[in-house]
C-alpha positions as CSV (number, residue, x, y, z in Angstrom):
1,M,77.5,112.8,92.6
2,E,80.4,113.6,94.9
3,K,82.9,112.5,92.3
4,I,81.2,114.7,89.6
5,K,81.2,117.6,92.0
6,Y,84.8,117.1,92.9
7,I,85.8,117.2,89.2
8,S,83.7,120.3,88.6
9,D,85.3,122.1,91.5
10,K,88.7,121.1,90.3
11,T,88.1,122.4,86.8
12,K,86.6,125.6,88.1
13,R,89.6,126.2,90.3
14,L,92.0,126.0,87.3
15,L,90.0,128.5,85.3
16,P,90.6,132.3,85.9
17,T,88.0,133.8,88.2
18,R,86.4,137.2,87.7
19,F,88.6,138.6,90.5
20,K,91.7,137.3,88.8
21,R,90.7,138.8,85.5
22,M,90.0,142.2,87.0
23,F,93.3,142.0,88.9
24,L,95.2,141.3,85.7
25,V,93.5,144.2,83.8
26,I,94.3,146.7,86.6
27,F,97.8,145.3,86.9
28,A,98.4,145.6,83.2
29,F,97.0,149.2,83.2
30,V,99.3,150.3,86.0
31,L,102.2,148.4,84.5
32,H,101.6,150.1,81.2
33,Y,102.2,153.6,82.5
34,L,104.9,152.6,85.0
35,V,107.1,150.9,82.4
36,S,106.5,153.7,80.0
37,Y,107.7,156.3,82.5
38,I,110.7,154.2,83.6
39,L,111.8,153.7,80.0
40,D,111.8,157.4,79.2
41,P,110.6,159.8,81.9
42,Y,111.8,162.9,79.9
43,S,109.8,162.1,76.7
44,E,107.4,164.7,75.3
45,F,104.6,162.4,76.3
46,W,105.3,163.0,80.0
47,Q,106.4,166.6,79.8
48,D,102.9,168.1,79.4
49,Y,100.9,165.0,80.4
50,F,98.8,166.6,83.1
51,G,98.5,169.8,81.2
52,R,95.9,168.2,78.9
53,S,92.2,168.6,79.4
54,F,90.3,166.1,81.5
55,S,88.4,164.8,78.5
56,E,91.6,164.0,76.7
57,L,93.0,162.2,79.7
58,L,89.8,160.3,80.2
59,T,89.8,159.3,76.5
60,E,93.4,158.1,76.7
61,W,92.8,156.2,79.9
62,G,89.8,154.5,78.5
63,I,91.6,153.4,75.3
64,S,94.6,152.3,77.4
65,F,92.4,150.4,79.8
66,L,90.6,148.7,76.8
67,F,94.0,147.9,75.3
68,C,95.3,146.4,78.6
69,F,92.0,144.5,79.0
70,L,92.4,143.0,75.5
71,I,96.0,142.0,76.2
72,S,95.0,140.4,79.4
73,E,92.0,138.5,78.0
74,S,94.0,137.4,74.9
75,S,96.8,136.1,77.1
76,I,94.2,134.2,79.3
77,L,92.5,132.8,76.2
78,I,95.8,131.6,74.7
79,H,96.8,130.1,78.1
80,R,93.5,128.2,78.4
81,R,93.6,126.9,74.9
82,L,97.2,125.7,75.2
83,N,96.4,124.0,78.5
84,L,94.0,121.8,76.6
85,R,96.0,121.2,73.5
86,V,99.7,121.4,74.7
87,P,99.8,121.1,78.5
88,W,103.0,121.9,80.3
89,P,103.8,118.3,81.4
90,Q,103.4,117.0,77.8
91,N,106.0,119.2,76.1
92,K,107.5,122.1,78.0
93,S,109.7,123.5,75.2
94,K,106.9,123.5,72.6
95,R,104.5,125.0,75.1
96,L,106.8,127.8,76.0
97,F,107.5,128.6,72.4
98,L,103.9,128.6,71.4
99,E,102.8,130.7,74.4
100,I,105.4,133.4,73.7
101,T,104.8,133.4,69.9
102,L,101.0,133.6,70.1
103,N,101.1,136.3,72.8
104,F,103.6,138.3,70.7
105,S,101.4,138.0,67.7
106,A,98.3,139.0,69.7
107,V,100.2,142.1,71.1
108,M,101.2,143.2,67.6
109,I,97.6,142.9,66.4
110,L,96.3,144.8,69.3
111,I,98.9,147.6,68.8
112,L,97.8,148.0,65.2
113,M,94.1,148.1,66.3
114,N,95.0,150.6,69.0
115,M,96.8,152.8,66.4
116,V,93.7,152.7,64.1
117,C,91.5,153.6,67.1
118,F,93.6,156.7,67.9
119,A,93.7,157.7,64.3
120,I,89.9,157.5,64.1
121,L,89.4,159.5,67.3
122,D,92.2,162.1,66.5
123,P,92.3,162.6,62.7
124,Q,95.0,165.2,63.0
125,S,97.4,162.6,64.4
126,A,96.9,160.5,61.3
127,K,98.4,163.2,59.1
128,V,102.0,162.3,59.6
129,E,104.9,163.0,57.4
130,S,106.0,160.3,55.0
131,V,109.2,159.8,57.0
132,P,108.5,159.4,60.7
133,S,110.7,161.3,63.2
134,I,113.1,159.7,65.6
135,E,110.8,160.6,68.4
136,E,107.9,158.9,66.8
137,I,109.9,155.7,66.1
138,K,111.2,155.8,69.6
139,G,107.6,156.1,70.9
140,M,106.4,153.3,68.8
141,L,109.3,151.0,69.9
142,Q,108.6,152.0,73.5
143,W,104.9,151.1,73.0
144,I,105.8,147.7,71.6
145,V,108.2,147.0,74.5
146,V,105.7,148.1,77.1
147,S,103.0,145.9,75.6
148,L,105.3,142.9,75.4
149,V,106.4,143.4,79.0
150,I,102.7,143.5,80.1
151,S,102.0,140.4,78.0
152,F,105.0,138.5,79.4
153,M,104.1,139.5,83.0
154,I,100.6,138.2,82.5
155,I,102.1,135.0,81.0
156,S,104.2,134.6,84.1
157,I,101.2,135.1,86.4
158,N,99.0,132.7,84.5
159,T,101.8,130.1,84.4
160,M,102.6,130.4,88.1
161,S,98.9,130.3,88.9
162,Y,98.4,127.2,86.8
163,L,101.5,125.4,88.4
164,I,100.4,126.3,91.9
165,N,96.8,125.1,91.2
166,N,98.1,121.9,89.6
167,W,100.4,121.3,92.6
168,I,97.5,121.8,95.0
169,E,95.3,119.4,93.0
170,T,98.1,116.8,92.8
171,A,98.7,117.1,96.6
172,T,94.9,116.8,97.2
173,E,94.6,113.8,95.0
174,M,97.6,112.2,96.7
175,S,96.1,112.8,100.1
176,E,92.8,111.4,99.1
177,H,94.6,108.4,97.6
178,K,96.5,107.8,100.8
179,I,93.3,108.1,102.9
180,K,91.5,105.6,100.6
181,A,94.6,103.3,100.8
182,A,94.6,103.5,104.6
183,E,90.8,102.8,104.7
184,L,91.3,99.8,102.4
185,R,94.2,98.6,104.5
186,Q,92.2,99.0,107.6
187,A,89.3,97.0,106.0
188,S,91.7,94.4,104.9
189,V,93.2,94.1,108.4
190,E,89.8,93.8,110.0
191,A,88.8,91.1,107.4
192,E,92.0,89.1,108.0
193,L,91.6,89.4,111.8
194,N,88.0,88.2,111.6
195,A,89.1,85.4,109.3
196,L,91.8,84.3,111.7
197,K,89.3,84.4,114.6
198,M,86.8,82.3,112.8
199,Q,89.3,79.5,112.4
200,L,89.1,78.9,116.1
201,D,85.4,77.8,116.2
202,P,85.5,74.5,114.2
203,H,88.7,73.3,115.9
204,F,87.5,74.2,119.4
205,I,84.0,72.8,119.0
206,F,85.1,69.5,117.4
207,N,87.6,68.7,120.2
208,N,85.3,69.5,123.2
209,L,82.0,68.1,121.9
210,S,83.8,64.8,121.4
211,V,85.0,64.8,125.0
212,L,81.6,66.0,126.3
213,S,79.7,63.2,124.6
214,E,82.1,60.6,126.3
215,L,81.8,62.2,129.8
216,I,78.0,62.3,129.7
217,L,78.0,58.5,129.2
218,E,80.6,57.9,132.0
219,D,79.7,60.5,134.6
220,Q,76.7,62.8,134.3
221,Q,77.7,65.2,137.0
222,L,81.2,65.6,135.5
223,G,79.6,65.9,132.1
224,F,77.3,68.7,133.5
225,E,80.3,70.6,135.0
226,Y,82.2,70.1,131.7
227,S,79.3,71.5,129.7
228,E,79.1,74.5,132.1
229,N,82.7,75.3,131.6
230,F,82.4,74.7,127.9
231,A,79.5,77.2,127.8
232,K,81.6,79.7,129.7
233,V,84.4,79.3,127.2
234,Y,82.2,79.5,124.2
235,R,80.3,82.5,125.7
236,F,83.7,84.2,126.0
237,L,84.4,83.5,122.4
238,L,81.1,85.0,121.3
239,V,81.4,88.1,123.4
240,N,85.0,88.8,122.4
241,S,84.7,87.7,118.8
242,K,84.8,91.3,117.6
243,K,87.5,92.5,120.0
244,N,91.1,92.5,118.8
245,M,92.5,93.3,122.3
246,I,91.4,92.3,125.8
247,T,93.0,92.7,129.2
248,L,95.3,90.0,130.4
249,D,93.1,89.6,133.4
250,E,90.1,88.7,131.1
251,E,92.3,86.2,129.2
252,I,93.4,84.5,132.5
253,K,89.8,84.2,133.7
254,F,88.9,82.6,130.4
255,L,91.9,80.2,130.7
256,N,90.6,79.0,134.1
257,A,87.5,77.6,132.4
258,Y,89.5,76.5,129.4
259,I,92.0,74.6,131.5
260,F,89.2,72.8,133.2
261,L,88.2,71.4,129.8
262,I,91.8,70.5,129.0
263,E,92.5,68.7,132.3
264,H,89.4,66.5,131.8
265,R,90.1,66.0,128.2
266,V,93.8,65.1,128.6
267,G,93.8,64.0,132.2
268,S,97.0,64.0,134.3
269,G,99.1,64.1,131.2
270,V,99.3,67.9,131.4
271,N,100.1,70.2,134.3
272,F,99.4,74.0,134.3
273,T,101.1,76.7,136.3
274,I,99.9,80.3,136.1
275,N,101.8,83.0,137.9
276,I,100.9,86.6,136.8
277,N,101.4,89.6,139.0
278,D,98.7,92.2,139.5
279,H,100.6,95.0,137.7
280,S,100.4,93.2,134.4
281,R,96.8,92.0,134.6
282,G,95.4,95.4,133.5
283,M,97.5,95.5,130.3
284,Y,96.2,94.3,126.9
285,I,96.9,91.3,124.7
286,P,95.3,90.0,121.4
287,S,92.3,87.9,122.4
288,L,92.8,84.1,122.6
289,T,96.6,84.3,122.3
290,L,97.3,82.2,125.4
291,Q,94.6,79.7,124.4
292,L,96.2,79.2,121.0
293,L,99.6,78.6,122.5
294,I,98.2,76.1,125.0
295,E,96.4,74.3,122.2
296,N,99.5,74.4,120.1
297,A,101.6,72.8,122.9
298,I,99.2,70.0,123.5
299,K,98.8,69.3,119.8
300,H,102.5,68.9,119.2
301,N,103.6,67.1,122.4
302,T,102.8,63.9,124.1
303,T,100.6,64.0,127.3
304,R,101.5,61.0,129.4
305,K,101.0,60.4,133.1
306,K,104.6,59.3,133.6
307,R,105.9,62.3,131.7
308,P,103.3,65.0,131.8
309,L,103.4,68.1,129.6
310,M,104.4,71.1,131.8
311,I,102.9,74.4,130.7
312,T,103.8,77.6,132.6
313,I,102.3,81.0,132.1
314,S,104.2,83.8,133.9
315,N,105.6,87.2,133.6
316,D,109.3,87.7,134.4
317,E,108.8,91.4,134.1
318,V,106.0,93.9,134.0
319,G,104.6,94.2,130.5
320,R,105.7,90.8,129.3
321,V,104.1,87.3,129.5
322,V,106.1,84.2,128.9
323,I,104.3,80.9,127.9
324,E,106.6,78.0,128.3
325,N,106.1,74.2,127.8
326,T,108.4,71.2,128.0
327,L,109.2,69.3,124.8
328,S,108.1,65.8,124.4
329,P,107.7,65.2,120.7
330,M,105.1,62.7,119.6
331,D,106.1,59.3,118.2
332,N,104.0,60.0,115.1
333,P,104.5,63.6,114.2
334,D,102.4,63.4,111.0
335,I,99.4,65.2,112.3
336,V,97.1,67.3,110.2
337,S,97.6,71.0,110.8
338,T,94.6,73.3,110.8
339,G,96.7,76.4,110.3
340,I,95.9,77.6,113.9
341,G,99.0,78.0,116.0
342,L,102.1,80.1,116.1
343,N,101.7,81.4,112.6
344,N,98.2,82.5,113.5
345,I,99.5,84.4,116.6
346,I,102.3,86.0,114.6
347,S,99.9,87.1,111.9
348,R,97.5,88.7,114.4
349,F,100.3,90.7,116.1
350,Q,101.6,91.8,112.7
351,L,98.1,92.9,111.5
352,L,97.6,94.8,114.8
353,G,100.9,96.6,114.4
354,E,102.3,95.2,117.6
355,K,105.7,93.7,118.4
356,V,105.9,90.1,117.1
357,P,106.3,87.5,119.9
358,E,109.8,86.2,120.5
359,V,110.1,82.4,120.1
360,I,112.9,80.5,121.9
361,K,113.3,76.8,121.4
362,D,116.0,74.3,122.5
363,Q,116.1,70.6,123.2
364,H,114.0,70.8,126.4
365,I,111.6,73.7,126.2
366,F,109.6,75.8,123.9
367,R,109.1,79.4,125.0
368,V,107.1,82.3,123.6
369,C,107.6,85.8,125.0
370,I,104.8,88.2,124.4
371,Q,105.0,92.0,124.9
372,L,101.8,93.4,126.4
373,V,100.1,96.6,125.3
374,A,99.7,99.3,127.9
375,Y,96.5,100.8,126.4
376,D,93.3,99.7,124.6
377,R,94.0,100.3,120.9
378,E,90.4,99.9,119.9
379,N,89.0,102.5,122.3
380,S,92.0,104.9,121.6
381,N,91.4,104.8,117.9
382,S,87.7,105.2,118.0
């Protein structure tokens, strides 16, 4: 229904309104006398013009108004018909030629009809000499010129009105198209973000349930504590599953429970150091970014007691977090990738429109520098 209404409103706006029709008739009527006077202000027509009786003036004005009305309406009709059959964008030269030719023909026909009308109302004027005088020829040519000027002025107004309306409609359609494209892009961004988040669950559950089942058999108390922290971590995932951004402080609190799971899953083969100043804790970061980087580091490096994996989370300056880990490549690097890792993090930052993390790697360390966000994008956009 909304689409049909929009098309109807659009069509209606391109058609001349009653106000526009009335304006064109009045404009043509005034222009008729103005141009006639400008062309020859000393003609016999103007010498004793106001010396005529009121009835004569009223009759002439009525006929002139009717003549101008017919010129205006014929021009509007021709313009509308040509808009349907030969629109301007299709063939500009042909359209201009047809509009001028048809309006010229219409004006000539109306002039003949006007002459017949005057002859009927004033029979004396019909009794002219076989050879018209120079003044009569001059008056006839002046009449034709005035009528053509009126017609061409109306053509100009109609054409300008059409072009302006067409420009407005095009601009409106482009704006609506941009809005729809933005809405589709936003929907696509949200869908991709949700898809990326959902990748976490199978990977996370598989690793930790395997460890939990082993700990319960070995140490029930430790298994209970592990399950408590596992519940905290999973609760965090459920609560923040729909959030794209969270505070760094929330992410660090989540990591405390998550690191507990890692330390009991890997043992002393991994060593964590977290050093974040209070000024940066209130800033925002895409949720689970640090967890993904920690998981990525453990997945691609060995975790041995003699040579533990060192993972450091710090911020060298306000508004930036650095996640760094030592490099100790596995002897068998042929591990199955789940697609969750650095590519996931980069994709999330790109989809959120934030600065992509800077990755630095050499022979000894792997470092990821993340720029924090100073405001909550979700709340600020809502």
